[in-house]
PDB file with SEQRES, HELIX, SHEET and CRYST1 records, atoms N, CA, C and O in Angstrom:
SEQRES   1 A   88  MET GLN GLN LYS GLN ASP ALA ALA VAL ALA SER GLU ARG          
SEQRES   2 A   88  LYS SER SER ILE GLY SER GLY ASP ARG ASN GLU ARG ILE          
SEQRES   3 A   88  ARG THR TYR ASN PHE PRO ASN ASP ARG LEU THR ASP HIS          
SEQRES   4 A   88  ARG LEU GLY HIS THR VAL PHE GLY MET GLN GLU VAL LEU          
SEQRES   5 A   88  THR SER GLY VAL ALA SER GLY GLN LEU ASP GLU ILE ILE          
SEQRES   6 A   88  ASP ALA LEU ALA MET SER GLU GLN GLU ARG ALA MET GLU          
SEQRES   7 A   88  GLN MET MET GLU GLN GLN GLN LEU ASP PHE                      
HELIX    1 AA1 GLN A    2  ILE A   17  1                                  16    
HELIX    2 AA2 MET A   48  SER A   58  1                                  11    
HELIX    3 AA3 GLN A   60  ASP A   87  1                                  28    
SHEET    1 AA1 3 ARG A  27  ASN A  30  0                                        
SHEET    2 AA1 3 ARG A  35  ASP A  38 -1                                        
SHEET    3 AA1 3 HIS A  43  PHE A  46 -1                                        
CRYST1    1.000    1.000    1.000  90.00  90.00  90.00 P 1           1          
ATOM      1  N   MET A   1       8.765 -21.306 -16.741  1.00  0.00           N  
ATOM      2  CA  MET A   1       9.639 -20.060 -16.611  1.00  0.00           C  
ATOM      3  C   MET A   1       8.864 -18.847 -17.190  1.00  0.00           C  
ATOM      4  O   MET A   1       8.939 -17.748 -16.641  1.00  0.00           O  
ATOM      5  N   GLN A   2       8.131 -19.051 -18.287  1.00  0.00           N  
ATOM      6  CA  GLN A   2       7.364 -17.958 -18.857  1.00  0.00           C  
ATOM      7  C   GLN A   2       6.145 -17.542 -17.854  1.00  0.00           C  
ATOM      8  O   GLN A   2       5.774 -16.375 -17.730  1.00  0.00           O  
ATOM      9  N   GLN A   3       5.618 -18.547 -17.215  1.00  0.00           N  
ATOM     10  CA  GLN A   3       4.502 -18.264 -16.262  1.00  0.00           C  
ATOM     11  C   GLN A   3       5.021 -17.439 -15.087  1.00  0.00           C  
ATOM     12  O   GLN A   3       4.312 -16.548 -14.619  1.00  0.00           O  
ATOM     13  N   LYS A   4       6.219 -17.699 -14.601  1.00  0.00           N  
ATOM     14  CA  LYS A   4       6.809 -16.959 -13.520  1.00  0.00           C  
ATOM     15  C   LYS A   4       6.998 -15.464 -13.975  1.00  0.00           C  
ATOM     16  O   LYS A   4       6.678 -14.544 -13.223  1.00  0.00           O  
ATOM     17  N   GLN A   5       7.497 -15.259 -15.155  1.00  0.00           N  
ATOM     18  CA  GLN A   5       7.747 -14.010 -15.631  1.00  0.00           C  
ATOM     19  C   GLN A   5       6.446 -13.170 -15.811  1.00  0.00           C  
ATOM     20  O   GLN A   5       6.352 -11.996 -15.452  1.00  0.00           O  
ATOM     21  N   ASP A   6       5.439 -13.898 -16.409  1.00  0.00           N  
ATOM     22  CA  ASP A   6       4.096 -13.339 -16.636  1.00  0.00           C  
ATOM     23  C   ASP A   6       3.485 -12.963 -15.253  1.00  0.00           C  
ATOM     24  O   ASP A   6       2.869 -11.903 -15.138  1.00  0.00           O  
ATOM     25  N   ALA A   7       3.638 -13.774 -14.246  1.00  0.00           N  
ATOM     26  CA  ALA A   7       3.089 -13.496 -12.894  1.00  0.00           C  
ATOM     27  C   ALA A   7       3.842 -12.278 -12.281  1.00  0.00           C  
ATOM     28  O   ALA A   7       3.221 -11.445 -11.621  1.00  0.00           O  
ATOM     29  N   ALA A   8       5.135 -12.181 -12.493  1.00  0.00           N  
ATOM     30  CA  ALA A   8       5.886 -11.066 -11.953  1.00  0.00           C  
ATOM     31  C   ALA A   8       5.476  -9.791 -12.586  1.00  0.00           C  
ATOM     32  O   ALA A   8       5.367  -8.770 -11.907  1.00  0.00           O  
ATOM     33  N   VAL A   9       5.224  -9.809 -13.978  1.00  0.00           N  
ATOM     34  CA  VAL A   9       4.789  -8.570 -14.642  1.00  0.00           C  
ATOM     35  C   VAL A   9       3.431  -8.179 -14.214  1.00  0.00           C  
ATOM     36  O   VAL A   9       3.173  -6.984 -14.066  1.00  0.00           O  
ATOM     37  N   ALA A  10       2.510  -9.126 -13.997  1.00  0.00           N  
ATOM     38  CA  ALA A  10       1.107  -8.834 -13.620  1.00  0.00           C  
ATOM     39  C   ALA A  10       1.158  -8.313 -12.157  1.00  0.00           C  
ATOM     40  O   ALA A  10       0.375  -7.428 -11.813  1.00  0.00           O  
ATOM     41  N   SER A  11       2.013  -8.811 -11.334  1.00  0.00           N  
ATOM     42  CA  SER A  11       2.121  -8.325  -9.934  1.00  0.00           C  
ATOM     43  C   SER A  11       2.624  -6.885  -9.986  1.00  0.00           C  
ATOM     44  O   SER A  11       2.046  -6.015  -9.335  1.00  0.00           O  
ATOM     45  N   GLU A  12       3.652  -6.621 -10.718  1.00  0.00           N  
ATOM     46  CA  GLU A  12       4.147  -5.272 -10.874  1.00  0.00           C  
ATOM     47  C   GLU A  12       3.137  -4.250 -11.356  1.00  0.00           C  
ATOM     48  O   GLU A  12       3.015  -3.140 -10.837  1.00  0.00           O  
ATOM     49  N   ARG A  13       2.429  -4.684 -12.369  1.00  0.00           N  
ATOM     50  CA  ARG A  13       1.341  -3.829 -12.941  1.00  0.00           C  
ATOM     51  C   ARG A  13       0.276  -3.493 -11.871  1.00  0.00           C  
ATOM     52  O   ARG A  13      -0.159  -2.349 -11.740  1.00  0.00           O  
ATOM     53  N   LYS A  14      -0.101  -4.473 -11.157  1.00  0.00           N  
ATOM     54  CA  LYS A  14      -1.210  -4.327 -10.157  1.00  0.00           C  
ATOM     55  C   LYS A  14      -0.669  -3.355  -9.045  1.00  0.00           C  
ATOM     56  O   LYS A  14      -1.374  -2.448  -8.604  1.00  0.00           O  
ATOM     57  N   SER A  15       0.599  -3.584  -8.618  1.00  0.00           N  
ATOM     58  CA  SER A  15       1.126  -2.764  -7.525  1.00  0.00           C  
ATOM     59  C   SER A  15       1.333  -1.307  -8.023  1.00  0.00           C  
ATOM     60  O   SER A  15       1.253  -0.383  -7.214  1.00  0.00           O  
ATOM     61  N   SER A  16       1.585  -1.087  -9.284  1.00  0.00           N  
ATOM     62  CA  SER A  16       1.850   0.282  -9.701  1.00  0.00           C  
ATOM     63  C   SER A  16       0.468   1.010  -9.966  1.00  0.00           C  
ATOM     64  O   SER A  16       0.360   2.224  -9.793  1.00  0.00           O  
ATOM     65  N   ILE A  17      -0.545   0.246 -10.379  1.00  0.00           N  
ATOM     66  CA  ILE A  17      -1.823   0.812 -10.639  1.00  0.00           C  
ATOM     67  C   ILE A  17      -2.616   0.959  -9.394  1.00  0.00           C  
ATOM     68  O   ILE A  17      -3.246   1.998  -9.195  1.00  0.00           O  
ATOM     69  N   GLY A  18      -2.622  -0.051  -8.518  1.00  0.00           N  
ATOM     70  CA  GLY A  18      -3.497  -0.010  -7.312  1.00  0.00           C  
ATOM     71  C   GLY A  18      -4.934  -0.330  -7.677  1.00  0.00           C  
ATOM     72  O   GLY A  18      -5.301  -0.618  -8.817  1.00  0.00           O  
ATOM     73  N   SER A  19      -5.697  -0.256  -6.631  1.00  0.00           N  
ATOM     74  CA  SER A  19      -7.173  -0.537  -6.820  1.00  0.00           C  
ATOM     75  C   SER A  19      -7.970   0.738  -7.011  1.00  0.00           C  
ATOM     76  O   SER A  19      -9.136   0.653  -7.396  1.00  0.00           O  
ATOM     77  N   GLY A  20      -7.404   1.934  -6.763  1.00  0.00           N  
ATOM     78  CA  GLY A  20      -8.159   3.115  -6.965  1.00  0.00           C  
ATOM     79  C   GLY A  20      -9.022   3.432  -5.679  1.00  0.00           C  
ATOM     80  O   GLY A  20      -9.802   4.384  -5.661  1.00  0.00           O  
ATOM     81  N   ASP A  21      -8.855   2.649  -4.689  1.00  0.00           N  
ATOM     82  CA  ASP A  21      -9.649   2.988  -3.379  1.00  0.00           C  
ATOM     83  C   ASP A  21      -9.199   4.253  -2.822  1.00  0.00           C  
ATOM     84  O   ASP A  21      -8.078   4.692  -3.080  1.00  0.00           O  
ATOM     85  N   ARG A  22     -10.051   4.877  -2.047  1.00  0.00           N  
ATOM     86  CA  ARG A  22      -9.722   6.125  -1.419  1.00  0.00           C  
ATOM     87  C   ARG A  22      -8.604   5.975  -0.402  1.00  0.00           C  
ATOM     88  O   ARG A  22      -7.852   6.922  -0.171  1.00  0.00           O  
ATOM     89  N   ASN A  23      -8.483   4.813   0.203  1.00  0.00           N  
ATOM     90  CA  ASN A  23      -7.473   4.583   1.184  1.00  0.00           C  
ATOM     91  C   ASN A  23      -6.061   4.481   0.589  1.00  0.00           C  
ATOM     92  O   ASN A  23      -5.079   4.438   1.330  1.00  0.00           O  
ATOM     93  N   GLU A  24      -5.961   4.444  -0.710  1.00  0.00           N  
ATOM     94  CA  GLU A  24      -4.732   4.424  -1.373  1.00  0.00           C  
ATOM     95  C   GLU A  24      -4.282   5.818  -1.795  1.00  0.00           C  
ATOM     96  O   GLU A  24      -4.001   6.085  -2.964  1.00  0.00           O  
ATOM     97  N   ARG A  25      -4.227   6.690  -0.799  1.00  0.00           N  
ATOM     98  CA  ARG A  25      -3.885   8.064  -1.042  1.00  0.00           C  
ATOM     99  C   ARG A  25      -2.427   8.173  -1.451  1.00  0.00           C  
ATOM    100  O   ARG A  25      -1.565   7.464  -0.933  1.00  0.00           O  
ATOM    101  N   ILE A  26      -2.177   9.039  -2.354  1.00  0.00           N  
ATOM    102  CA  ILE A  26      -0.749   9.341  -2.770  1.00  0.00           C  
ATOM    103  C   ILE A  26      -0.198  10.436  -2.034  1.00  0.00           C  
ATOM    104  O   ILE A  26       0.895  10.355  -1.474  1.00  0.00           O  
ATOM    105  N   ARG A  27      -0.945  11.495  -2.017  1.00  0.00           N  
ATOM    106  CA  ARG A  27      -0.472  12.760  -1.401  1.00  0.00           C  
ATOM    107  C   ARG A  27      -1.681  13.549  -0.792  1.00  0.00           C  
ATOM    108  O   ARG A  27      -2.770  13.566  -1.367  1.00  0.00           O  
ATOM    109  N   THR A  28      -1.464  14.175   0.338  1.00  0.00           N  
ATOM    110  CA  THR A  28      -2.509  15.027   0.966  1.00  0.00           C  
ATOM    111  C   THR A  28      -1.966  16.436   1.013  1.00  0.00           C  
ATOM    112  O   THR A  28      -0.838  16.658   1.455  1.00  0.00           O  
ATOM    113  N   TYR A  29      -2.735  17.360   0.574  1.00  0.00           N  
ATOM    114  CA  TYR A  29      -2.440  18.813   0.709  1.00  0.00           C  
ATOM    115  C   TYR A  29      -3.401  19.345   1.761  1.00  0.00           C  
ATOM    116  O   TYR A  29      -4.587  19.559   1.511  1.00  0.00           O  
ATOM    117  N   ASN A  30      -2.818  19.559   2.996  1.00  0.00           N  
ATOM    118  CA  ASN A  30      -3.589  20.019   4.090  1.00  0.00           C  
ATOM    119  C   ASN A  30      -3.295  21.502   4.302  1.00  0.00           C  
ATOM    120  O   ASN A  30      -2.325  21.887   4.957  1.00  0.00           O  
ATOM    121  N   PHE A  31      -4.208  22.346   3.698  1.00  0.00           N  
ATOM    122  CA  PHE A  31      -4.000  23.794   3.776  1.00  0.00           C  
ATOM    123  C   PHE A  31      -4.178  24.336   5.208  1.00  0.00           C  
ATOM    124  O   PHE A  31      -3.373  25.170   5.622  1.00  0.00           O  
ATOM    125  N   PRO A  32      -5.194  23.907   5.988  1.00  0.00           N  
ATOM    126  CA  PRO A  32      -5.343  24.488   7.352  1.00  0.00           C  
ATOM    127  C   PRO A  32      -4.133  24.241   8.248  1.00  0.00           C  
ATOM    128  O   PRO A  32      -3.789  25.092   9.068  1.00  0.00           O  
ATOM    129  N   ASN A  33      -3.479  23.076   8.101  1.00  0.00           N  
ATOM    130  CA  ASN A  33      -2.287  22.812   8.922  1.00  0.00           C  
ATOM    131  C   ASN A  33      -1.019  23.086   8.149  1.00  0.00           C  
ATOM    132  O   ASN A  33       0.050  22.738   8.651  1.00  0.00           O  
ATOM    133  N   ASP A  34      -1.044  23.676   6.978  1.00  0.00           N  
ATOM    134  CA  ASP A  34       0.063  24.089   6.203  1.00  0.00           C  
ATOM    135  C   ASP A  34       1.083  22.950   5.994  1.00  0.00           C  
ATOM    136  O   ASP A  34       2.275  23.113   6.252  1.00  0.00           O  
ATOM    137  N   ARG A  35       0.571  21.771   5.511  1.00  0.00           N  
ATOM    138  CA  ARG A  35       1.546  20.661   5.299  1.00  0.00           C  
ATOM    139  C   ARG A  35       1.107  19.880   4.086  1.00  0.00           C  
ATOM    140  O   ARG A  35      -0.060  19.834   3.698  1.00  0.00           O  
ATOM    141  N   LEU A  36       2.108  19.277   3.527  1.00  0.00           N  
ATOM    142  CA  LEU A  36       1.959  18.342   2.400  1.00  0.00           C  
ATOM    143  C   LEU A  36       2.597  17.090   2.772  1.00  0.00           C  
ATOM    144  O   LEU A  36       3.753  17.061   3.195  1.00  0.00           O  
ATOM    145  N   THR A  37       1.811  15.960   2.611  1.00  0.00           N  
ATOM    146  CA  THR A  37       2.299  14.605   3.029  1.00  0.00           C  
ATOM    147  C   THR A  37       2.178  13.719   1.780  1.00  0.00           C  
ATOM    148  O   THR A  37       1.134  13.662   1.130  1.00  0.00           O  
ATOM    149  N   ASP A  38       3.274  13.039   1.475  1.00  0.00           N  
ATOM    150  CA  ASP A  38       3.319  11.948   0.457  1.00  0.00           C  
ATOM    151  C   ASP A  38       3.204  10.693   1.239  1.00  0.00           C  
ATOM    152  O   ASP A  38       4.122  10.320   1.970  1.00  0.00           O  
ATOM    153  N   HIS A  39       2.026   9.993   1.093  1.00  0.00           N  
ATOM    154  CA  HIS A  39       1.806   8.827   1.864  1.00  0.00           C  
ATOM    155  C   HIS A  39       2.579   7.598   1.383  1.00  0.00           C  
ATOM    156  O   HIS A  39       2.759   6.648   2.144  1.00  0.00           O  
ATOM    157  N   ARG A  40       3.045   7.605   0.105  1.00  0.00           N  
ATOM    158  CA  ARG A  40       3.853   6.491  -0.315  1.00  0.00           C  
ATOM    159  C   ARG A  40       5.156   6.473   0.343  1.00  0.00           C  
ATOM    160  O   ARG A  40       5.733   5.409   0.565  1.00  0.00           O  
ATOM    161  N   LEU A  41       5.679   7.690   0.685  1.00  0.00           N  
ATOM    162  CA  LEU A  41       6.975   7.708   1.324  1.00  0.00           C  
ATOM    163  C   LEU A  41       6.939   7.954   2.828  1.00  0.00           C  
ATOM    164  O   LEU A  41       7.929   7.797   3.542  1.00  0.00           O  
ATOM    165  N   GLY A  42       5.745   8.350   3.271  1.00  0.00           N  
ATOM    166  CA  GLY A  42       5.649   8.691   4.731  1.00  0.00           C  
ATOM    167  C   GLY A  42       6.411  10.010   4.921  1.00  0.00           C  
ATOM    168  O   GLY A  42       7.000  10.200   5.985  1.00  0.00           O  
ATOM    169  N   HIS A  43       6.427  10.888   3.991  1.00  0.00           N  
ATOM    170  CA  HIS A  43       7.257  12.082   4.041  1.00  0.00           C  
ATOM    171  C   HIS A  43       6.288  13.389   4.157  1.00  0.00           C  
ATOM    172  O   HIS A  43       5.378  13.598   3.355  1.00  0.00           O  
ATOM    173  N   THR A  44       6.564  14.155   5.144  1.00  0.00           N  
ATOM    174  CA  THR A  44       5.731  15.416   5.317  1.00  0.00           C  
ATOM    175  C   THR A  44       6.584  16.598   5.207  1.00  0.00           C  
ATOM    176  O   THR A  44       7.710  16.599   5.704  1.00  0.00           O  
ATOM    177  N   VAL A  45       6.084  17.654   4.549  1.00  0.00           N  
ATOM    178  CA  VAL A  45       6.763  18.924   4.394  1.00  0.00           C  
ATOM    179  C   VAL A  45       5.872  19.994   4.934  1.00  0.00           C  
ATOM    180  O   VAL A  45       4.706  20.036   4.543  1.00  0.00           O  
ATOM    181  N   PHE A  46       6.314  20.847   5.782  1.00  0.00           N  
ATOM    182  CA  PHE A  46       5.533  21.937   6.362  1.00  0.00           C  
ATOM    183  C   PHE A  46       5.814  23.189   5.509  1.00  0.00           C  
ATOM    184  O   PHE A  46       6.829  23.265   4.817  1.00  0.00           O  
ATOM    185  N   GLY A  47       4.941  24.117   5.570  1.00  0.00           N  
ATOM    186  CA  GLY A  47       5.170  25.384   4.758  1.00  0.00           C  
ATOM    187  C   GLY A  47       4.656  25.049   3.311  1.00  0.00           C  
ATOM    188  O   GLY A  47       5.323  25.388   2.334  1.00  0.00           O  
ATOM    189  N   MET A  48       3.523  24.415   3.189  1.00  0.00           N  
ATOM    190  CA  MET A  48       3.038  23.992   1.878  1.00  0.00           C  
ATOM    191  C   MET A  48       2.817  25.121   0.854  1.00  0.00           C  
ATOM    192  O   MET A  48       3.038  24.945  -0.344  1.00  0.00           O  
ATOM    193  N   GLN A  49       2.397  26.225   1.336  1.00  0.00           N  
ATOM    194  CA  GLN A  49       2.246  27.376   0.468  1.00  0.00           C  
ATOM    195  C   GLN A  49       3.485  27.728  -0.232  1.00  0.00           C  
ATOM    196  O   GLN A  49       3.503  28.010  -1.430  1.00  0.00           O  
ATOM    197  N   GLU A  50       4.587  27.709   0.569  1.00  0.00           N  
ATOM    198  CA  GLU A  50       5.877  28.025  -0.027  1.00  0.00           C  
ATOM    199  C   GLU A  50       6.305  26.950  -1.053  1.00  0.00           C  
ATOM    200  O   GLU A  50       6.860  27.258  -2.108  1.00  0.00           O  
ATOM    201  N   VAL A  51       6.022  25.662  -0.699  1.00  0.00           N  
ATOM    202  CA  VAL A  51       6.322  24.615  -1.632  1.00  0.00           C  
ATOM    203  C   VAL A  51       5.594  24.818  -2.966  1.00  0.00           C  
ATOM    204  O   VAL A  51       6.188  24.642  -4.029  1.00  0.00           O  
ATOM    205  N   LEU A  52       4.330  25.183  -2.910  1.00  0.00           N  
ATOM    206  CA  LEU A  52       3.638  25.374  -4.116  1.00  0.00           C  
ATOM    207  C   LEU A  52       3.918  26.599  -4.912  1.00  0.00           C  
ATOM    208  O   LEU A  52       3.786  26.615  -6.135  1.00  0.00           O  
ATOM    209  N   THR A  53       4.306  27.629  -4.210  1.00  0.00           N  
ATOM    210  CA  THR A  53       4.624  28.885  -4.984  1.00  0.00           C  
ATOM    211  C   THR A  53       6.080  29.061  -5.315  1.00  0.00           C  
ATOM    212  O   THR A  53       6.389  29.549  -6.402  1.00  0.00           O  
ATOM    213  N   SER A  54       6.998  28.692  -4.441  1.00  0.00           N  
ATOM    214  CA  SER A  54       8.426  28.872  -4.675  1.00  0.00           C  
ATOM    215  C   SER A  54       9.190  27.705  -4.139  1.00  0.00           C  
ATOM    216  O   SER A  54      10.235  27.893  -3.517  1.00  0.00           O  
ATOM    217  N   GLY A  55       8.708  26.490  -4.356  1.00  0.00           N  
ATOM    218  CA  GLY A  55       9.392  25.343  -3.875  1.00  0.00           C  
ATOM    219  C   GLY A  55      10.794  25.144  -4.299  1.00  0.00           C  
ATOM    220  O   GLY A  55      11.633  24.602  -3.580  1.00  0.00           O  
ATOM    221  N   VAL A  56      11.030  25.610  -5.516  1.00  0.00           N  
ATOM    222  CA  VAL A  56      12.384  25.416  -6.060  1.00  0.00           C  
ATOM    223  C   VAL A  56      13.400  26.309  -5.405  1.00  0.00           C  
ATOM    224  O   VAL A  56      14.538  25.931  -5.127  1.00  0.00           O  
ATOM    225  N   ALA A  57      12.913  27.557  -5.166  1.00  0.00           N  
ATOM    226  CA  ALA A  57      13.821  28.516  -4.534  1.00  0.00           C  
ATOM    227  C   ALA A  57      14.159  28.084  -3.068  1.00  0.00           C  
ATOM    228  O   ALA A  57      15.293  28.225  -2.608  1.00  0.00           O  
ATOM    229  N   SER A  58      13.125  27.552  -2.363  1.00  0.00           N  
ATOM    230  CA  SER A  58      13.353  27.210  -0.945  1.00  0.00           C  
ATOM    231  C   SER A  58      14.007  25.899  -0.790  1.00  0.00           C  
ATOM    232  O   SER A  58      14.490  25.613   0.306  1.00  0.00           O  
ATOM    233  N   GLY A  59      14.075  25.023  -1.837  1.00  0.00           N  
ATOM    234  CA  GLY A  59      14.617  23.654  -1.697  1.00  0.00           C  
ATOM    235  C   GLY A  59      13.744  22.711  -1.217  1.00  0.00           C  
ATOM    236  O   GLY A  59      14.119  21.539  -1.222  1.00  0.00           O  
ATOM    237  N   GLN A  60      12.514  23.023  -0.750  1.00  0.00           N  
ATOM    238  CA  GLN A  60      11.572  22.031  -0.311  1.00  0.00           C  
ATOM    239  C   GLN A  60      11.019  21.080  -1.388  1.00  0.00           C  
ATOM    240  O   GLN A  60      10.722  19.910  -1.148  1.00  0.00           O  
ATOM    241  N   LEU A  61      10.903  21.670  -2.594  1.00  0.00           N  
ATOM    242  CA  LEU A  61      10.447  20.817  -3.690  1.00  0.00           C  
ATOM    243  C   LEU A  61      11.535  19.791  -4.022  1.00  0.00           C  
ATOM    244  O   LEU A  61      11.224  18.643  -4.341  1.00  0.00           O  
ATOM    245  N   ASP A  62      12.876  20.220  -3.945  1.00  0.00           N  
ATOM    246  CA  ASP A  62      13.925  19.259  -4.162  1.00  0.00           C  
ATOM    247  C   ASP A  62      13.941  18.106  -3.047  1.00  0.00           C  
ATOM    248  O   ASP A  62      14.333  16.961  -3.275  1.00  0.00           O  
ATOM    249  N   GLU A  63      13.512  18.510  -1.942  1.00  0.00           N  
ATOM    250  CA  GLU A  63      13.443  17.492  -0.800  1.00  0.00           C  
ATOM    251  C   GLU A  63      12.387  16.445  -1.167  1.00  0.00           C  
ATOM    252  O   GLU A  63      12.616  15.249  -0.987  1.00  0.00           O  
ATOM    253  N   ILE A  64      11.273  16.870  -1.662  1.00  0.00           N  
ATOM    254  CA  ILE A  64      10.237  15.953  -2.064  1.00  0.00           C  
ATOM    255  C   ILE A  64      10.680  15.030  -3.245  1.00  0.00           C  
ATOM    256  O   ILE A  64      10.476  13.816  -3.235  1.00  0.00           O  
ATOM    257  N   ILE A  65      11.304  15.698  -4.267  1.00  0.00           N  
ATOM    258  CA  ILE A  65      11.762  15.007  -5.427  1.00  0.00           C  
ATOM    259  C   ILE A  65      12.840  14.037  -5.116  1.00  0.00           C  
ATOM    260  O   ILE A  65      12.859  12.934  -5.664  1.00  0.00           O  
ATOM    261  N   ASP A  66      13.764  14.417  -4.232  1.00  0.00           N  
ATOM    262  CA  ASP A  66      14.889  13.503  -3.839  1.00  0.00           C  
ATOM    263  C   ASP A  66      14.299  12.273  -3.066  1.00  0.00           C  
ATOM    264  O   ASP A  66      14.801  11.165  -3.255  1.00  0.00           O  
ATOM    265  N   ALA A  67      13.273  12.431  -2.222  1.00  0.00           N  
ATOM    266  CA  ALA A  67      12.693  11.364  -1.507  1.00  0.00           C  
ATOM    267  C   ALA A  67      11.976  10.385  -2.427  1.00  0.00           C  
ATOM    268  O   ALA A  67      12.005   9.174  -2.210  1.00  0.00           O  
ATOM    269  N   LEU A  68      11.311  10.945  -3.488  1.00  0.00           N  
ATOM    270  CA  LEU A  68      10.644  10.137  -4.404  1.00  0.00           C  
ATOM    271  C   LEU A  68      11.689   9.326  -5.265  1.00  0.00           C  
ATOM    272  O   LEU A  68      11.488   8.138  -5.518  1.00  0.00           O  
ATOM    273  N   ALA A  69      12.741   9.955  -5.680  1.00  0.00           N  
ATOM    274  CA  ALA A  69      13.765   9.293  -6.457  1.00  0.00           C  
ATOM    275  C   ALA A  69      14.416   8.152  -5.657  1.00  0.00           C  
ATOM    276  O   ALA A  69      14.658   7.073  -6.200  1.00  0.00           O  
ATOM    277  N   MET A  70      14.697   8.391  -4.376  1.00  0.00           N  
ATOM    278  CA  MET A  70      15.290   7.409  -3.531  1.00  0.00           C  
ATOM    279  C   MET A  70      14.331   6.190  -3.331  1.00  0.00           C  
ATOM    280  O   MET A  70      14.763   5.037  -3.346  1.00  0.00           O  
ATOM    281  N   SER A  71      13.073   6.478  -3.152  1.00  0.00           N  
ATOM    282  CA  SER A  71      12.005   5.469  -2.999  1.00  0.00           C  
ATOM    283  C   SER A  71      11.980   4.593  -4.274  1.00  0.00           C  
ATOM    284  O   SER A  71      11.956   3.366  -4.187  1.00  0.00           O  
ATOM    285  N   GLU A  72      11.986   5.210  -5.399  1.00  0.00           N  
ATOM    286  CA  GLU A  72      11.974   4.519  -6.725  1.00  0.00           C  
ATOM    287  C   GLU A  72      13.232   3.685  -6.901  1.00  0.00           C  
ATOM    288  O   GLU A  72      13.142   2.566  -7.407  1.00  0.00           O  
ATOM    289  N   GLN A  73      14.397   4.175  -6.509  1.00  0.00           N  
ATOM    290  CA  GLN A  73      15.632   3.372  -6.622  1.00  0.00           C  
ATOM    291  C   GLN A  73      15.552   2.102  -5.782  1.00  0.00           C  
ATOM    292  O   GLN A  73      15.898   0.999  -6.204  1.00  0.00           O  
ATOM    293  N   GLU A  74      15.050   2.351  -4.507  1.00  0.00           N  
ATOM    294  CA  GLU A  74      14.925   1.221  -3.606  1.00  0.00           C  
ATOM    295  C   GLU A  74      13.969   0.138  -4.156  1.00  0.00           C  
ATOM    296  O   GLU A  74      14.238  -1.060  -4.058  1.00  0.00           O  
ATOM    297  N   ARG A  75      12.848   0.601  -4.733  1.00  0.00           N  
ATOM    298  CA  ARG A  75      11.869  -0.287  -5.350  1.00  0.00           C  
ATOM    299  C   ARG A  75      12.494  -1.050  -6.525  1.00  0.00           C  
ATOM    300  O   ARG A  75      12.296  -2.255  -6.678  1.00  0.00           O  
ATOM    301  N   ALA A  76      13.217  -0.351  -7.310  1.00  0.00           N  
ATOM    302  CA  ALA A  76      13.865  -1.054  -8.465  1.00  0.00           C  
ATOM    303  C   ALA A  76      14.876  -2.039  -8.084  1.00  0.00           C  
ATOM    304  O   ALA A  76      15.016  -3.073  -8.737  1.00  0.00           O  
ATOM    305  N   MET A  77      15.656  -1.742  -6.959  1.00  0.00           N  
ATOM    306  CA  MET A  77      16.634  -2.694  -6.502  1.00  0.00           C  
ATOM    307  C   MET A  77      15.949  -3.941  -5.928  1.00  0.00           C  
ATOM    308  O   MET A  77      16.386  -5.059  -6.203  1.00  0.00           O  
ATOM    309  N   GLU A  78      14.871  -3.765  -5.127  1.00  0.00           N  
ATOM    310  CA  GLU A  78      14.088  -4.867  -4.652  1.00  0.00           C  
ATOM    311  C   GLU A  78      13.566  -5.805  -5.749  1.00  0.00           C  
ATOM    312  O   GLU A  78      13.614  -7.033  -5.683  1.00  0.00           O  
ATOM    313  N   GLN A  79      13.065  -5.096  -6.757  1.00  0.00           N  
ATOM    314  CA  GLN A  79      12.498  -5.799  -7.967  1.00  0.00           C  
ATOM    315  C   GLN A  79      13.640  -6.646  -8.648  1.00  0.00           C  
ATOM    316  O   GLN A  79      13.414  -7.788  -9.048  1.00  0.00           O  
ATOM    317  N   MET A  80      14.853  -6.055  -8.762  1.00  0.00           N  
ATOM    318  CA  MET A  80      15.936  -6.743  -9.401  1.00  0.00           C  
ATOM    319  C   MET A  80      16.306  -7.946  -8.589  1.00  0.00           C  
ATOM    320  O   MET A  80      16.585  -9.004  -9.152  1.00  0.00           O  
ATOM    321  N   MET A  81      16.320  -7.822  -7.299  1.00  0.00           N  
ATOM    322  CA  MET A  81      16.769  -8.879  -6.385  1.00  0.00           C  
ATOM    323  C   MET A  81      15.701 -10.064  -6.427  1.00  0.00           C  
ATOM    324  O   MET A  81      16.055 -11.242  -6.397  1.00  0.00           O  
ATOM    325  N   GLU A  82      14.402  -9.674  -6.498  1.00  0.00           N  
ATOM    326  CA  GLU A  82      13.339 -10.651  -6.630  1.00  0.00           C  
ATOM    327  C   GLU A  82      13.473 -11.465  -7.905  1.00  0.00           C  
ATOM    328  O   GLU A  82      13.374 -12.692  -7.935  1.00  0.00           O  
ATOM    329  N   GLN A  83      13.710 -10.669  -8.982  1.00  0.00           N  
ATOM    330  CA  GLN A  83      13.890 -11.278 -10.316  1.00  0.00           C  
ATOM    331  C   GLN A  83      15.111 -12.312 -10.296  1.00  0.00           C  
ATOM    332  O   GLN A  83      15.005 -13.414 -10.833  1.00  0.00           O  
ATOM    333  N   GLN A  84      16.182 -11.928  -9.699  1.00  0.00           N  
ATOM    334  CA  GLN A  84      17.357 -12.770  -9.597  1.00  0.00           C  
ATOM    335  C   GLN A  84      16.970 -14.040  -8.843  1.00  0.00           C  
ATOM    336  O   GLN A  84      17.386 -15.138  -9.214  1.00  0.00           O  
ATOM    337  N   GLN A  85      16.231 -13.902  -7.860  1.00  0.00           N  
ATOM    338  CA  GLN A  85      15.790 -15.093  -7.047  1.00  0.00           C  
ATOM    339  C   GLN A  85      14.948 -16.025  -7.852  1.00  0.00           C  
ATOM    340  O   GLN A  85      15.065 -17.246  -7.740  1.00  0.00           O  
ATOM    341  N   LEU A  86      14.032 -15.410  -8.729  1.00  0.00           N  
ATOM    342  CA  LEU A  86      13.221 -16.252  -9.602  1.00  0.00           C  
ATOM    343  C   LEU A  86      14.000 -17.019 -10.621  1.00  0.00           C  
ATOM    344  O   LEU A  86      13.634 -18.133 -10.996  1.00  0.00           O  
ATOM    345  N   ASP A  87      15.162 -16.378 -11.106  1.00  0.00           N  
ATOM    346  CA  ASP A  87      15.901 -16.963 -12.169  1.00  0.00           C  
ATOM    347  C   ASP A  87      16.806 -18.158 -11.705  1.00  0.00           C  
ATOM    348  O   ASP A  87      17.308 -18.955 -12.498  1.00  0.00           O  
ATOM    349  N   PHE A  88      16.970 -18.207 -10.322  1.00  0.00           N  
ATOM    350  CA  PHE A  88      17.770 -19.252  -9.789  1.00  0.00           C  
ATOM    351  C   PHE A  88      16.988 -20.419  -9.400  1.00  0.00           C  
ATOM    352  O   PHE A  88      17.548 -21.405  -8.921  1.00  0.00           O  
TER     353      PHE A  88                                                      
END                                                                             
């Protein structure tokens, strides 16, 4: 039982840290094309300059934050379901 929990914790730690490779991009700020892409979410926002300077006023920053929050909630739910399966 303890080994399963240790393995689950180690797996979670590895997935949250990653390997640090360049291909594990988190976010790309593409100034020439005026876009910001969060690769974890597959979410792209155009008008990057506006996001960086007045994102709160335009609502675009909220769009990114909401997408990140939803992704984190989904990940947490999946993790809870996996843990419940291990317990049975």
